[in-house]
C-alpha positions, 0 to 999 in steps of 0.5 A: 638764748638757746645754744647755736645749733652747730655746737649742739649737734654732736648731743643730739643723735637719736629720735628721742634726742631730736624730739626732746630738743625740738619740744623744748625749743617749741616751748621756750618762754623766750620765743617772741612772739611765742608759737600758736598751735592748732594746725594738726597739733595743740601742744609743743611735744606733739608737733616735735613728735610730727615734725621729727617722724615727718622729716624722717618719712617714719609713721607717726605711730612708730614703736617707742624701741625706735626712738633710740635709733641714731641719725645721719648728719644730713637728717640731723641738719635737715631737722635743725633747719626745720626747727629754726623755720617753725620758730623764726618764720613760724612756718606750720609743721605740716608744711615743713614736712608735707605730711599730716593725718586726717581720720588717722590717714596720711595726707600730703599738704603744702601752702596751696591747701589748708591744713586738715583739722576739721572735726567733721573727721569724727562724724565720718569715723562714726558713719554720720550718725545719727543724720544718715540712717543707712550709711551703706546705701550713700551712693554719691557724696560731694566734698565741696571747697575740698582743699587737699581732699581730706574729707572726701578721701576719708568718706571714700575709705569709710564708704567704699560703695559710694562715688565721691566728687571733691570740688574746689574753685582753686586749681592748685588746691585741687592739683593737691587733692589729685595728689592725694587721691593717687597716693590713696589709689582711689582714682576710681572712686574719687573724682576731682572737679574744679568748680566755683561752689556748685557751678560745675556740678550736676543737680540732683545727684548727691545723697550726701554734700559735706562743705567746709567753706571758708568762714573767718570773719574779717575782723579775725582775718586781720588779726591771725597769728603768723602760723595762719598767714601761711595758709591761703587766705581765700581758704579762711575768710569770706566776706565781712562775717566770713559767711558769704560762701555760706550763704550761697550754699544755703540758697542752692544746695537743695538743687544738688541733693537727692530728695532724701539728701543731707547737707553738712556745713562747717562754720566753726566759731562763726556760728553765732554769726550764722544764727544771727543772720537767719534768726527764724532758721532752726540750725542743728548743731552737731555736738563732738565728743573729741572737740570741735564746734560749728558744724550744722546738719540740714536735710534736703526738705529743711533746704527747700523750706527754708529757702525764702529766708536763705534768699532774702 
C-alpha cells in the first residue's frame, strides 16, 4: 500500500520528484484494475510527465534543468489530488489538466470531447502526400465530427491559405472547438458549424473532407476500460458494427466535394468490418509511419462510382 500522501509530501519537492512519484504510482502492479493508457500517452512515464507539467501550466518540452525547481505546497497538493484521481477514478490525464497536444499544437479538452489521438496528424504534417498533389491550392477544408477541433485547427496551421470548417452534431463539443479556435487566434480562418453530418453544410464546396466519426462497435463499447468511459459515448460508438455514421458519410460525401476533391475517413480497428460491409469496394488504406490504422482515402470520382453500393 503506498504511503499516505500527507506523510510522503515533504520528500516530494521538485518537478522531478513528482514526475518520478507519479510514474511509480501509475505503474504500480497493485493498482486494481491496472491503469490503461492510450489517450494521448501510451506509458506511465509519459502520463506522469504530462500530468505534472500540465497542472503547473508549463510547456511539455520543458528543459531538463527546470526539473529541479521546487514547488509550492499548493502545487504539490494539486498534483497529489490529481494522481489519486487518475488511479482511483481512472480519470484520463488530459481531463485532469485540460491540456493535450495534437500535431505538436496545444489544445484545451474536457469531458465534452474525445481526447485527440488520431493518426491523421501524421497525414496533415505530411501535406496529405501522396493524395493531394498541390496542397498549396487547398481552399476549403471540412473537419467533420470535429470534437475539440484539433484536426481542423491543425489543418489551418499547416495550410494558412485555406478556410477550414469544423462541424459537429454536439453543441457542447463545438463550444470546446470554439475555445481552441480562439486560443490559436484562428477565428478568421476556422469556422465552427453545428451540423448533423452534412445536413447544415453547403454542397460542392470542399476540396478536402476529413472525418473522424464514431466507429467503435457495440461489443467493444460494452467492454471499454474505465478510462474510456469518461469520454462522450456518442463520439465513440455508432451502431452495432460502429459504422452507422460512416455509411452516411460514404453515401453523400461526393455531393459536398469539389470535382477533384478528396475524402479521408478514420474508422480505426473497425476497418475489417467496413471492408466486409462493402466487399466490392476497393478502399485505399494509408500506411502510417508513426503508428495507427484504419484511415482510408477516396476521391470524389470514386465516391460517385461506388455510390450505388453505398446506398444499397
